[in-house]
N, C-alpha and C positions, 0 to 999 in steps of 0.2 A: 489304919484298919477300916475305919468307917468309910473313907473315900474309896478304898478298894472294893468294899462291899457294894457301894452305890454304883460303881462302874461295871460290876460284873454282868448285869443284864445287857448293857450297851455292848460290851465285848462279845456276848453271845450272838448279837445281831450284826456284827461287823461285816460278815460275808453273805448275809441273806440276800437272795435274789428278789428284787421287787416285782414279782410276777406270780400269778396263781400256780401253785404246785401242780394241780390237776391238769391245767392246760399246757404244761410243758411236756406232756406225755408224747413219746415218739410215735404212738399210734394215731395221733391227731390227724383226721382226714383232710385232704385238700379242699379248698373252698370251691363251691359250685359257681357257675357263671351267673351274672346278674341278668335281670329282665331287661331286654332291649327293644321290646315291641309290645303292642297290646295283646292281652290274653283274655279268654273267656273260660268260665268254669262253673260248676255247680256250687262249690264251696271254696271260698278264699279264707285261708288262715293267716293272720298277721302276727308274726313273732315266731322265732325259731328256738325258743327255750322249751322247757318241759311243757308248759301250758299249750303252746302251739303244736309241738310235736305229738303229744298225746292226743290232741284233738284231731289232727290229720290222720293219725294211725287208726284211731277208733272209728273215725268216719268211714274209712275204707274197709275196716273189718265188719262194720254194720252193713255196709252196702258197697260191694266191690266195684259196682258200675258207677258209683259216684265219682265225678270228675273233681279232683281236689288239687288246689294250688297253695303253696305256702311261700310267703315272702319274708325275708329276714334282713334287717338293716346292716348287720355285720356277718358273723358266721354262726351257725347253729351251736348253741351252748356256750357262747363266749361271755355272756353276762352272768347273772346270778346262778344260772343252771350249771355253769362250769367252774364256779369258784366258791361254792358253799362248803359246809362241813361234811356233807354226805350222810346225814341222818335221815333215813326214810321212815317216817312214822305212820302208824295207823290212825292216830288222832286226826280228826278234821277240825278240831276246835281249839287248838293250842293247849291241850291238856284237859284233864278232868275238871279242874277248878274253874277254868274260864268257861267251859261248856255248861257246867252246872249253874254258874251264875247267870248265864244268858238264855239257855234253852233247857231248863231242868226237866220238862215233860218229854223232851225228845232225846235225852242223852242215851237211853238204852238203844234206840234206833240209830243214832249217830255213831255210837261205838260199834254197832253191828256192821253198818255201812262202811266205816273206816277199816274194820278188820277184813271185810270182803275186798275192799280196795287194795289193801296191802297184799292179800293173797293173789289178786288179779295182776298186780305188778310182777310178783314172783313168777306167776304162770306165763306172762308175756315175755319175760326174760328167757324162759326155757323154750317157748315156742319159736321165738325169733333168734334164738342162739346169741343173745346179747350178753357179752362177758363184761361185767362191771364190778367184780369183786363183791357181789351181794352176799352178805353174812347176816343172818337173822339172830344176832346175838343179844338183842334187847338194849335197853338204856337204863342207867341207874341215876335217879335224881338224888343229889347228895346234899345233906345238911352240913353247913360249915359254921352255923351259929345255933345256940341252944333253942331259940324260938322256932327255928326251921324244923327241928325234930318233931315238935308237936304238929306242925303243919303237914309233915309227911305221914304221920300216924293218921291224921284226919283224912288225907287222900287215900290211904290204904283202906280205911273204913268205907269211904265213898265208893271205891272200886269194888269192895266186897258186896256192898248193897246193890250194885248194878250187876252182880254176877260175874265180875271180871276176875277170874281166878289166876290170871297170869302175873299179878302183882305180888311181890314178896318184900316185906319190911326187913331190913337188915340193921341190927344194932351196930355200935361202933366196931366191935371185934369182928363181926361177920362181914361188915363192909371192908374193913382193912384186910381181911383174908382174901377178898376179891381184888381190890386195888389199894395199895398202901400209901396213905398220905397222913401226916400228923394233923392236917386240917380237917379230916373227915370225922363227923360225929355219928351219922346214921345215913341210911339210904333207902330208897324205894326202887326196887328193880322190876321194871316191866320186862319180863323175860322174852316175850315173843312179839310185842307190839311195835318194835323198832328194828330196822335192819341198817347195817352199815354198807356203804357202797362207794364206788369211784364215781363222783357226780358227772365229770366230763364224759367218761366212757358211757354212762347211761344215755346222755344227750346224743352222742355220736351213734350209739347203737339204735336209738329210736329213729334217728335220721336215716340210717341204712335201711331199717325196716320200712319206713315210709316210702323210700325210693323203690324198694323191692315190690311194694304193692301198687306202684304206679303214681304216687304223689309227685307232682312237679315242683321242685324246690328251687327258688331263686335267692341266692345270698347276695350280700352287698346291695340290697334293694330295699331302702327304707320306704315305708308307706307314709306319705305326707298329707293326704287328705281323703276323706270319705264322704260321698254324697249319694243320695237316692238317684236311681237311674232307671226309669221305666218300672218294670215289675221287680227289679233287683237293685243292685248297688254298683257304684264305680269307685275304685280306690286308685288314687294317683300315686305314681312313683317317679323318680327322676327321669326315666327313659321309656315309660309306657304306662298304660292304665290296665287294670284288671276289672273286667265286668263279671260280676258274680250274682247268683241268685241269693246266696247267703254268705255272711262274713262272720268269722269267729275271731275275737280280739284277745290275744295273749301277750299284751305288751307290758303288763304288770307295773314296774316302777317307772317306766317311760310314759310321757303324757298320752293319755288315751285319745284316739281319734274321735271318740264321743266326748265332747267338751264337758257335758254335765257330770261325767264320772270323775273328772279331775279333782274336785274338792275332797273326795272320799279317800284319796291316797296321798301319802307323803313319802318320798324316797329318803331313807336313812341309810347311813353307811356303817357296815359291819366289817370287822377286820380279823385276820387270822395269821398265825404263825405256824410253820412246819419245822420240826427238828430234823437234824440229820438222823440216819438210822441208828437205833440203839443196839449196842452189843449185848451178848448173852448176860453179862454181869449187870448191866444197867436194867435190862428187862427183869431179871431176877429181883432186883431191888424194889421194883414197883409191883411185881406180881402180874396181875391183869391177864391171867391165863385164859379167861373166857371172852376177852376182847369186846366187852360191852362198850357202848357209847356212855359218856358221863356228862352230866350238867349239874352245876350247883344251883341252889335254890334262892339265891339273892335276886333282888329286883334287877340289878346290873349283874348278869350271870355269865359264867364261862361255860363253853361246851368243849369237850376234848375226847379224843378217840385215837386208836391205833390204825395204821395203814398196813397194807400187805407186807411191805418191807420194814415194818417195826419202827416207823416214825410216829411221833405224837403230833397230831394237829391240836392246836390250842387257840381258841377264838372267842369272840364275844366281848362282853363287859361294856365297852363304850358304845353309845348311840350317837353318831355324829350326823347332825342335821345342818344342811347349808341353807342360808337365807334364800328364799324364793323357790325352794324345792327343785333345783335344777339337777340333772344327771349329767355329769362330765367325767371324762377320763382322769382329769387332774385331781379329782376328789377321791380317787381310788386309794391313795396312799396318805397315811397320817402318822408320821414318825413318833409323835408323842404317844399315840395309842400303842404302837409297837413296843415302845420302851415300857409302858405300863403293863402290857400283856406279859412281856418277858420277866418283869419283877414278880408278877403274880404266879407265873409258872414255877419259878424257883422257890417261892413261898409254899406252893402246894407240894412240890417234889424236891425238897432240899437234897435228897440222895442222888439227884441227877446233876449236881454241880459239875460244870465242865462241858455239858452238852451244848452244842451250838445250833442255831437255827439256819436252815438252808433257804427258806422262802418266807416272804412277808407280803401280804396283799389285802385288798379290801374290795368292796363292791356294794352296789345299792340294793336294798330290800324294799319291796312295796308294802308299806305299813298302813293299816287302817285302824280306826279307833276301837274296834272290837277284837283285834289281834287274829282274826281268822277270816277266810275269804268271803266275798260277797259277789252276787251275780245279777244279771239283768239283761234286758233287750232294748233295742233302739230301732229307729227307721222302720216302724210298723212290724216289728218282730223279725226283720230280715238280718239284723245284726245282734249278736250275743257277746257278752263279755264276762270275764271272771278276773278278779283282782283282789289285792289286800291280803295276800297270804302271810305276811309278817313272819318270814323265816320258816314257814311250814311247807314250802312248795315242792320239796322233793317227792313227797308222797301225795299230798292233797291235790296237786295239779291234775293228776289223773281223774280224780273225782270231779274236779272242776271242768275238765274236758267233757265228761259224760253229761254234766249239768248243761253246759252250753249247747251240746248237740240235742239234748232233750228239749231245751227252750226253742231252738230253731225248728224242731219238728212240730212244735205246737201241741205236743201230747203232755198230759198230766201223768207224771211217773212218781215212784216212791221218792225220787230225789227232788223233783220240782214241787212236791206237796209239802216239803219241810219248811217250817218257819224260818230256819236258818237261811234257806234259799230265797224265800219270799220277802225277807226283811233286808233292810240296809243298815249299815252302821251310821252313826252321826258323822257329818262331814266336819273337816277341820276348818277353822276360821281363816279368813284371808290374812295376808301379811299386813302389818307387822304383828297382829295379834297371834298368828300361828307361831312365829319365831319366839315371841315372849312366852306363850303358853307352853311350848315344848321345853324351853329353858327352865321355867319354873318347875315343870313336871320332873325333869331330869334331876334338878337340885333336890327336890322333895323325895324322889326315890333313893338317892344316895343317902340322904339324911335318915330315911326309914331303915336302910340296911345297917346304919351305924347305931340306931336306937332300938334295937331288938324287934324290928319289924313294925314299930308303931307309926301309923300313917297320920300325917298332919291334916289340917283342915282342907288344904288344897286337894290332896289325894282323895280324901273322903268325898269332897264335892265332885271330883272327876268320876269316882266310882258311882255316885248316885246318878250322875248325868249319863253314864254309859260310855264315857270317854276314858281313854287311857293311853299308855305308851309302853312299849316293850321292845326288847332287842331281839 
C-alpha cells in the first residue's frame, strides 16, 4: 500500500508533455523575420518579453512619430513571459510585507501607482482588443501552518492602515467555502489587486499592438554587444547593427548588455505543472467558484489557479539555481521538482486523486536581492534598464517600461522620484560564494518552514543586510 501511494504522483506525470502549456496554444503567431542589415531608429528595445513589448508600445503611444525598433533573440514571449503562472498583480514590491520593510514611507504611493498600473493594463487590453482571458478575480494568500495565520492577520492590519479596503481576512471555514483543501487554515483575499490571464496571449497581443502602431520587430535576432556611437548607441546582432539615439534593455534573466548590472541579478528556475481539464464532479469537490489565484504563505511557496478550460496550474516551491548563473534550455526541466510538485498537489487536494498532469515545464526568473525590480541608466543616459522582477513581471513590467522611458527622457516624474527607483539592491557575490550563499539560504528557508517560521542566524543576518532569496 505504501509503495502504491508513493508511485501515485509519478503515474499522474506519466503522459505530461515537457513544454509550457501556454505556448502550445494554436493561436501562437508565426515568427517574424530576423534582422539582416543595418538599421537606424530613435529607440531600440532589446528583448521581446513583457518588459520590451510594453516599452515599445508605450513609447509609440507617447509619441506616434518616434521610430522604434525591437529585437528579440528567439520569439516574442517565448521565455518567462510565455511560461509563467499568469498572475498579474498590482503590487510593485512583491507584496505589502516586502514593500513595508524596504520603503515604508513610500508604500501608500507605491500601492497607488501599482493600482493605477493594473488599471492601465486592463485599459490597454480593451483599447487594443487583446484577448488573453483577463479575469480580475483577485488572489488569496493561504496559511497552511499555524504561525502563518498570525502573519496574514498582521498583513490585513497593514493593508487597513494604508487604506487598502480590497483585502479580506478569511478564517478556515470561510476560506474552505471558497476553495476546499484540508491543508488550508486561513486566507487573505486581495479581491481586486490581482488578475488572472493567459500569459502567452498577453505577449502575443502586445506584439500585434506594437506592429499596428509601426514598431519594427525582428525576431531570432540576439543583441550581442552595445557601445556608444557618436551622440547615440550601436547594438550588434549576428547580421547587422542597430544605430539608435536611445536603448531600453528588457533582457531580465539573460546577461545584461551593461556588464555592471549583471551582479545584481541571478537567474533561478521555477517549475509548474498543468492538470488535464477537471470534470464537473472534480470542480464541485474543490469549489473555487470565484476562480481566484492562490498562493500559500511558506518561504518555499506554491501558486495555483484555474484556466479557462478548468485545468489547475500548480507551480513554485523549489528554487533551482545553477552554478555560474547561466540560462540554458537544458535547465528548463527538473524531473525531481515535477515529482515533488505532484506529491504536494495531491496532499493539498486529495479529493482529486486520479487527475493526471498534461504539461510540465520550467523557466528562468530574474531574481534580485530585494525581490522587486530595480532601474538605472548607462552610456550617459542614452541606455535605460529594468530588471530583477523576481516573479512579479506580468504586471510590474508595464510600470518598469514607464520608468525606463521616463529615465531616457531625462525628466523627473512621480516614478523617477521614488526611492525604489533611485536605489539599487545589494549585488550578489561572485562564485563560488554566490553558489554557497544561495544553498545555505535555501536550506535555512526550508528549515524555517518546518520550525514554525523561526528564522535562524543566517536568515536574520540576510534580513539585516537587505539580502534575501525568494521564488
